[in-house]
Backbone bond lengths (Angstrom), bond angles and torsions (degrees), N, CA, C in turn:
res aa  C-N    CA-C-N  psi(-1)  N-CA   C-N-CA  omega(-1)  CA-C   N-CA-C  phi
1 X - - - 1.420 - - 1.595 105.56 -
2 X 1.366 112.22 145.70 1.474 115.80 174.48 1.471 111.88 -73.13
3 X 1.373 117.03 139.81 1.476 116.44 177.59 1.510 109.38 -76.20
4 X 1.363 112.60 153.23 1.445 127.01 169.48 1.549 113.52 66.80
5 X 1.333 118.61 16.00 1.470 117.06 177.12 1.552 113.40 -107.93
6 X 1.318 114.95 -12.71 1.403 120.75 -178.04 1.474 114.08 -94.82
7 X 1.378 121.05 140.19 1.500 121.99 -173.99 1.513 103.43 -74.01
8 X 1.351 111.52 154.55 1.525 121.00 -179.94 1.487 106.90 -84.38
9 X 1.332 117.93 129.87 1.414 123.88 179.93 1.519 107.46 -105.08
10 X 1.361 117.61 150.03 1.453 122.66 -176.98 1.495 106.93 -147.32
11 X 1.265 118.29 172.43 1.482 122.80 -176.82 1.576 105.59 -79.71
12 X 1.376 115.38 132.90 1.444 123.86 -178.18 1.537 106.41 -140.55
13 X 1.302 112.05 145.26 1.523 120.76 176.14 1.580 107.77 -99.22
14 X 1.317 116.12 120.90 1.447 118.79 172.49 1.494 106.80 -99.33
15 X 1.323 117.66 123.85 1.476 121.73 -179.37 1.505 109.57 -111.42
16 X 1.381 114.81 119.29 1.477 122.41 175.24 1.543 107.51 -82.95
17 X 1.306 116.66 114.41 1.410 123.11 178.58 1.562 114.93 -70.44
18 X 1.346 114.18 -31.15 1.444 118.03 -177.85 1.487 112.32 -74.01
19 X 1.348 117.74 -37.60 1.472 121.90 -176.09 1.494 111.51 -99.93
20 X 1.317 121.10 -16.23 1.432 124.01 179.04 1.593 108.41 73.65
21 X 1.326 116.02 34.85 1.401 121.70 -176.36 1.585 107.47 -118.37
22 X 1.276 117.89 147.93 1.479 121.25 175.39 1.533 111.24 -131.09
23 X 1.373 114.41 142.10 1.369 119.59 179.62 1.519 111.13 -122.04
24 X 1.345 118.53 139.99 1.465 123.51 176.04 1.480 104.99 -102.89
25 X 1.331 114.68 118.75 1.535 119.68 175.65 1.499 108.75 -147.74
26 X 1.323 114.49 178.78 1.508 120.78 177.17 1.460 108.64 -93.78
27 X 1.334 118.88 142.56 1.411 125.39 -178.01 1.558 110.38 -155.61
28 X 1.343 120.00 158.92 1.364 124.92 170.72 1.580 113.95 -94.20
29 X 1.264 113.77 -3.46 1.476 121.24 -179.04 1.562 111.40 -69.82
30 X 1.292 120.51 147.79 1.390 124.08 178.15 1.502 108.67 -110.36
31 X 1.357 115.89 153.64 1.441 121.51 -178.62 1.491 110.74 -140.40
32 X 1.338 117.17 149.08 1.504 119.79 -178.78 1.525 110.34 -88.15
33 X 1.432 116.22 -31.73 1.436 116.73 -179.40 1.514 114.05 -97.08
34 X 1.332 115.48 156.88 1.490 118.25 -176.80 1.621 103.36 -124.44
35 X 1.315 114.39 160.19 1.414 121.09 179.22 1.489 105.89 -144.27
36 X 1.418 115.68 143.19 1.440 119.59 176.80 1.560 107.97 -79.72
37 X 1.296 114.59 130.20 1.554 119.10 -179.50 1.511 108.22 -93.20
38 X 1.351 115.62 174.92 1.391 123.31 -177.02 1.548 113.04 -61.55
39 X 1.295 119.51 -24.93 1.448 121.91 -177.76 1.542 109.58 -86.58
40 X 1.379 120.51 5.10 1.420 122.36 178.56 1.511 115.20 91.96
41 X 1.310 118.63 -15.36 1.492 123.05 -177.00 1.483 106.44 -85.81
42 X 1.415 115.06 157.96 1.457 123.92 177.07 1.512 108.62 -101.74
43 X 1.334 116.57 127.81 1.446 122.84 179.61 1.564 109.68 -124.39
44 X 1.310 118.58 154.58 1.429 121.68 170.22 1.550 110.55 -62.27
45 X 1.311 114.07 143.55 1.465 116.41 177.56 1.481 110.04 -119.69
46 X 1.408 114.59 142.68 1.431 117.81 174.76 1.515 106.71 -127.23
47 X 1.327 118.25 125.24 1.473 125.05 -177.87 1.575 108.26 -86.08
48 X 1.332 114.15 129.83 1.481 120.16 -179.36 1.554 107.52 -123.47
49 X 1.326 113.30 151.06 1.453 118.50 177.77 1.542 112.83 -76.44
50 X 1.274 116.58 -40.81 1.496 120.95 -173.32 1.512 108.46 -138.45
51 X 1.282 113.06 135.28 1.476 121.15 170.35 1.510 110.49 -135.13
52 X 1.333 117.94 -169.90 1.381 118.76 -179.86 1.513 113.91 -67.40
53 X 1.405 114.27 -20.54 1.430 119.51 -178.23 1.584 111.65 -79.39
54 X 1.394 120.03 -14.32 1.419 121.72 -177.60 1.553 111.91 -127.34
55 X 1.206 119.05 -7.69 1.479 123.24 -174.93 1.597 106.30 -77.56
56 X 1.382 116.50 129.32 1.453 119.53 -174.92 1.583 112.57 -57.79
57 X 1.299 118.49 -31.69 1.447 119.50 -177.69 1.594 109.73 -66.35
58 X 1.262 118.41 -39.15 1.487 120.55 -179.42 1.493 113.27 -85.39
59 X 1.322 120.74 -24.00 1.413 123.84 179.31 1.496 114.89 -88.64
60 X 1.394 116.50 -14.25 1.438 120.11 177.07 1.554 113.14 81.23
61 X 1.342 117.27 18.32 1.464 121.80 -179.21 1.499 110.72 -106.71
62 X 1.339 117.46 15.75 1.409 116.29 -179.09 1.482 113.86 -72.68
63 X 1.331 117.05 157.14 1.497 121.53 -172.14 1.578 106.56 -82.33
64 X 1.319 110.30 152.49 1.464 119.02 175.27 1.505 106.15 -91.35
65 X 1.329 117.99 123.12 1.441 123.95 -178.49 1.505 111.49 -76.29
66 X 1.338 120.09 130.56 1.412 122.23 178.09 1.483 111.23 -80.87
67 X 1.392 116.49 84.83 1.457 117.73 -172.34 1.546 109.99 -74.94
68 X 1.286 118.12 -29.79 1.452 119.83 176.48 1.507 112.76 -61.94
69 X 1.352 118.36 -41.25 1.431 126.05 178.47 1.567 106.30 -68.25
70 X 1.201 122.34 -37.80 1.432 124.37 -178.97 1.523 111.08 -68.30
71 X 1.339 116.05 -40.38 1.464 117.44 177.86 1.484 114.25 -68.64
72 X 1.346 115.94 -39.06 1.484 118.98 173.41 1.470 113.39 -62.79
73 X 1.333 117.63 -36.11 1.469 120.62 178.28 1.531 110.53 -67.77
74 X 1.326 116.29 -38.58 1.484 121.44 176.49 1.525 108.62 -62.07
75 X 1.328 117.38 -48.44 1.442 120.64 -179.15 1.515 113.26 -63.74
76 X 1.420 118.95 -35.78 1.445 121.09 176.18 1.480 107.73 -66.77
77 X 1.346 121.27 -42.67 1.439 123.03 -175.07 1.542 114.22 -67.58
78 X 1.372 112.59 -42.08 1.455 116.28 -169.54 1.543 108.77 -114.15
79 X 1.276 119.40 0.27 1.471 119.93 175.64 1.553 110.37 73.44
80 X 1.377 116.07 -175.62 1.390 122.47 -178.54 1.561 112.73 -85.46
81 X 1.370 115.31 -3.96 1.416 115.61 -176.84 1.514 111.91 -65.98
82 X 1.356 115.51 -26.39 1.480 119.28 178.32 1.515 111.41 -68.57
83 X 1.341 119.86 -24.26 1.451 123.67 179.62 1.554 114.72 -98.80
84 X 1.340 115.08 -8.64 1.421 120.28 -178.74 1.575 115.98 -65.53
85 X 1.306 113.71 -27.92 1.428 116.48 -178.58 1.566 113.18 -78.51
86 X 1.328 117.67 -1.24 1.458 120.18 -175.69 1.493 111.92 -95.64
Protein backbone atom coordinates (compact mmCIF):
# COMPACT_ATOMS: atom_id res chain seq x y z
CA UNK A 1 0.00 0.00 0.00
CA UNK A 2 1.13 3.52 -0.69
CA UNK A 3 1.91 5.56 2.41
CA UNK A 4 -0.17 8.61 3.41
CA UNK A 5 -3.02 8.15 0.90
CA UNK A 6 -5.44 6.17 3.07
CA UNK A 7 -7.77 7.94 5.52
CA UNK A 8 -7.23 7.28 9.22
CA UNK A 9 -9.92 5.15 10.82
CA UNK A 10 -10.82 5.22 14.49
CA UNK A 11 -13.45 3.78 16.83
CA UNK A 12 -16.90 5.36 16.34
CA UNK A 13 -20.33 4.59 17.78
CA UNK A 14 -23.18 4.49 15.26
CA UNK A 15 -26.52 4.98 17.03
CA UNK A 16 -29.71 3.90 15.26
CA UNK A 17 -32.46 6.23 16.48
CA UNK A 18 -35.32 4.12 15.08
CA UNK A 19 -34.33 0.88 16.84
CA UNK A 20 -32.55 2.35 19.86
CA UNK A 21 -29.44 0.28 19.15
CA UNK A 22 -25.80 1.39 19.06
CA UNK A 23 -22.82 -0.23 17.34
CA UNK A 24 -19.14 0.33 18.07
CA UNK A 25 -17.06 -0.03 14.93
CA UNK A 26 -14.18 1.53 13.04
CA UNK A 27 -14.86 4.37 10.63
CA UNK A 28 -13.23 7.34 8.95
CA UNK A 29 -16.25 9.54 9.68
CA UNK A 30 -15.91 12.39 12.17
CA UNK A 31 -18.47 13.42 14.76
CA UNK A 32 -18.96 16.44 16.99
CA UNK A 33 -20.68 14.60 19.86
CA UNK A 34 -19.26 11.90 22.11
CA UNK A 35 -20.91 9.18 24.14
CA UNK A 36 -19.64 6.94 26.92
CA UNK A 37 -19.60 3.32 25.77
CA UNK A 38 -20.10 0.15 27.84
CA UNK A 39 -16.34 -0.23 28.39
CA UNK A 40 -16.18 3.18 30.12
CA UNK A 41 -14.37 4.96 27.27
CA UNK A 42 -15.75 7.96 25.40
CA UNK A 43 -16.20 7.62 21.63
CA UNK A 44 -17.56 9.92 18.90
CA UNK A 45 -21.19 9.13 18.09
CA UNK A 46 -22.97 9.38 14.73
CA UNK A 47 -26.77 9.16 14.65
CA UNK A 48 -28.23 7.24 11.71
CA UNK A 49 -31.83 6.85 10.57
CA UNK A 50 -31.63 3.24 9.46
CA UNK A 51 -29.28 0.36 10.18
CA UNK A 52 -29.48 -3.42 10.00
CA UNK A 53 -31.38 -3.33 13.31
CA UNK A 54 -34.27 -1.28 11.89
CA UNK A 55 -34.25 -1.85 8.11
CA UNK A 56 -37.25 -3.96 6.99
CA UNK A 57 -35.10 -6.21 4.79
CA UNK A 58 -32.92 -7.30 7.72
CA UNK A 59 -35.66 -7.46 10.35
CA UNK A 60 -38.06 -9.50 8.19
CA UNK A 61 -40.90 -6.98 8.46
CA UNK A 62 -40.93 -6.00 4.80
CA UNK A 63 -44.25 -5.89 2.97
CA UNK A 64 -45.36 -8.52 0.51
CA UNK A 65 -45.97 -6.89 -2.86
CA UNK A 66 -49.26 -7.75 -4.49
CA UNK A 67 -47.85 -8.73 -7.88
CA UNK A 68 -51.10 -10.23 -9.13
CA UNK A 69 -52.91 -6.96 -8.49
CA UNK A 70 -50.20 -4.99 -10.22
CA UNK A 71 -50.35 -7.22 -13.30
CA UNK A 72 -54.13 -6.86 -13.48
CA UNK A 73 -53.82 -3.09 -13.13
CA UNK A 74 -51.31 -3.06 -15.99
CA UNK A 75 -53.63 -5.12 -18.19
CA UNK A 76 -56.59 -2.86 -17.40
CA UNK A 77 -54.56 0.24 -18.17
CA UNK A 78 -52.91 -0.94 -21.39
CA UNK A 79 -55.22 -3.75 -22.46
CA UNK A 80 -54.22 -7.08 -23.89
CA UNK A 81 -52.45 -5.49 -26.88
CA UNK A 82 -49.24 -5.40 -24.83
CA UNK A 83 -49.33 -9.19 -24.45
CA UNK A 84 -50.49 -9.97 -28.02
CA UNK A 85 -46.93 -9.90 -29.39
CA UNK A 86 -45.84 -12.80 -27.19
